[in-house]
C-alpha positions as CSV (number, residue, x, y, z in Angstrom):
1,M,28.1,29.2,21.6
2,W,25.4,26.7,22.8
3,L,26.1,24.5,25.8
4,L,23.9,21.8,27.4
5,I,25.1,20.9,30.8
6,T,23.7,17.7,32.4
7,G,25.2,15.3,34.9
8,V,25.3,13.9,38.3
9,P,23.1,15.6,40.9
10,G,25.0,17.9,43.2
11,T,27.8,18.7,40.8
12,G,27.0,22.4,40.3
13,K,25.2,22.5,37.0
14,T,22.8,25.3,37.8
15,T,25.4,27.2,39.8
16,F,27.7,27.1,36.8
17,G,24.9,28.1,34.4
18,D,24.3,31.2,36.6
19,Y,28.0,31.9,36.6
20,L,28.2,31.8,32.8
21,A,25.2,34.2,32.6
22,S,26.7,36.7,35.0
23,A,30.4,36.4,34.1
24,H,30.2,35.7,30.4
25,G,26.9,37.0,29.2
26,F,25.2,33.7,28.4
27,E,21.5,33.3,28.5
28,H,20.9,30.6,31.1
29,L,17.9,28.3,30.7
30,D,17.3,26.0,33.6
31,F,15.3,23.0,32.4
32,E,14.8,21.9,35.9
33,H,12.4,24.8,36.2
34,G,9.1,23.4,34.9
35,P,7.8,26.3,32.9
36,T,11.1,26.6,31.0
37,L,11.1,22.9,30.1
38,T,7.4,23.2,29.1
39,R,8.2,26.2,26.9
40,F,10.6,24.1,24.9
41,F,9.0,20.6,24.9
42,G,5.3,21.3,25.7
43,R,4.2,22.2,22.2
44,G,5.6,19.3,20.3
45,E,8.3,19.3,17.7
46,T,7.0,22.4,15.9
47,G,7.1,24.4,19.2
48,L,10.6,23.1,19.9
49,R,11.9,24.0,16.5
50,A,10.4,27.6,16.9
51,E,12.1,28.0,20.3
52,L,15.5,26.8,18.9
53,D,15.1,29.2,16.0
54,A,14.6,32.0,18.4
55,L,17.7,31.0,20.4
56,R,19.8,31.3,17.3
57,E,19.1,35.0,17.3
58,R,20.1,35.6,21.0
59,G,23.7,34.5,21.1
60,D,25.4,32.4,23.7
61,V,23.1,30.0,25.6
62,V,23.6,27.5,28.4
63,I,21.0,25.0,29.3
64,T,21.3,23.2,32.6
65,W,19.3,20.1,33.1
66,G,19.3,17.3,35.7
67,F,17.1,15.3,33.2
68,D,15.5,11.9,33.9
69,P,17.4,9.4,31.8
70,D,14.4,7.1,31.6
71,G,12.4,9.4,29.4
72,Q,14.4,12.4,28.4
73,L,17.7,11.1,27.0
74,S,16.3,11.3,23.5
75,A,15.6,15.1,24.1
76,V,19.2,15.6,25.2
77,L,20.5,13.8,22.1
78,F,18.1,15.9,19.9
79,L,19.5,19.1,21.4
80,R,23.1,17.9,20.8
81,D,22.1,17.1,17.1
82,C,20.8,20.7,16.9
83,G,24.1,22.2,17.7
84,F,24.4,22.2,21.5
85,S,27.8,21.1,22.9
86,W,26.8,18.4,25.5
87,I,28.7,18.7,28.7
88,W,28.5,16.1,31.5
89,F,29.3,17.3,35.0
90,D,30.6,14.5,37.3
91,G,33.3,13.9,39.9
92,D,33.6,12.7,43.4
93,R,30.2,11.0,44.1
94,A,30.5,11.4,47.9
95,A,31.1,15.1,47.6
96,A,28.2,15.4,45.1
97,R,26.0,13.4,47.5
98,R,26.8,15.8,50.4
99,E,26.0,18.8,48.2
100,F,22.7,17.2,46.9
101,L,21.6,16.3,50.4
102,R,22.4,19.8,51.7
103,R,19.4,21.1,49.9
104,D,16.3,21.4,52.0
105,T,13.9,19.9,49.5
106,V,15.6,16.6,48.6
107,H,15.9,13.2,50.1
108,E,18.6,10.5,50.0
109,T,16.2,8.1,48.3
110,A,15.7,10.6,45.4
111,L,19.5,10.8,44.9
112,A,19.8,7.0,44.9
113,V,17.0,6.7,42.3
114,Q,18.6,9.3,40.1
115,L,22.1,7.8,40.3
116,E,20.7,4.3,39.5
117,K,18.9,5.7,36.4
118,I,22.1,7.4,35.3
119,D,24.1,4.2,35.7
120,R,21.4,2.2,33.9
121,H,20.8,4.5,30.9
122,I,23.8,6.7,30.4
123,D,26.8,5.1,28.7
124,L,29.2,8.0,28.7
125,S,31.7,6.1,26.6
126,A,29.1,5.5,23.8
127,L,27.3,8.8,24.1
128,R,30.5,10.9,24.3
129,P,29.5,14.1,26.0
130,R,32.4,16.3,27.1
131,L,33.2,15.2,30.7
132,I,34.0,17.9,33.3
133,N,35.1,16.9,36.8
134,T,33.7,19.7,39.1
135,F,35.7,18.6,42.1
136,D,39.3,18.9,43.0
137,S,41.6,16.2,44.5
138,E,40.3,17.1,48.0
139,A,36.6,16.6,47.0
140,K,35.9,20.3,47.1
141,F,34.3,22.2,44.2
142,R,36.8,23.6,41.8
143,S,36.4,27.3,41.2
144,L,33.8,28.4,38.7
145,A,36.5,30.4,36.8
146,E,38.7,27.3,36.6
147,I,35.9,25.2,35.2
148,S,34.9,28.0,32.8
149,S,38.5,28.3,31.5
150,E,38.6,24.6,30.9
151,L,35.3,24.5,29.2
152,L,35.5,27.6,27.1
153,A,39.2,27.3,26.1
154,D,38.7,24.6,23.6
155,D,35.6,26.0,22.0
156,D,36.1,28.0,18.8
157,D,33.1,30.3,19.4
158,E,31.4,29.3,16.2
159,P,27.6,29.5,16.1
160,P,25.7,26.3,16.3
161,S,25.8,24.3,13.1
162,G,23.0,22.0,13.7
163,D,19.7,22.8,12.1
164,P,16.5,21.6,13.8
165,R,14.6,21.4,10.5
């Protein structure tokens, strides 16, 4: 199974990727980690195709990516076309904002810019990723096991059908 998890900052994308790796044996690739992103996209289309071919041999993979919609939406769509199930994490924006700002390395301005880019470039109804609300009715994170059950229950565990060639 190949999953590509993107979405609103502060919704738990990386945390959930780590959970899938530890609890379900997925290989977790964090595309917010510069060297990982460069490994896939830094050598052009030929390098990307080689990396995707190598992934086919390794089993279940989850990529988490708080991508920049201004310039990287086409890469997300390419990965979806290659067989990744595109998942969009969203939910209570105030709760996500609190989580995002809790990090020591970020600023409120960065969050505002990212949300504005998402709202300007991501038409979820047209692009149709699978939507997952990571917060409960009290604006607290849902359990990772609950999100995992929701996400993995509908998947048929078939290998990726897309071919990057």
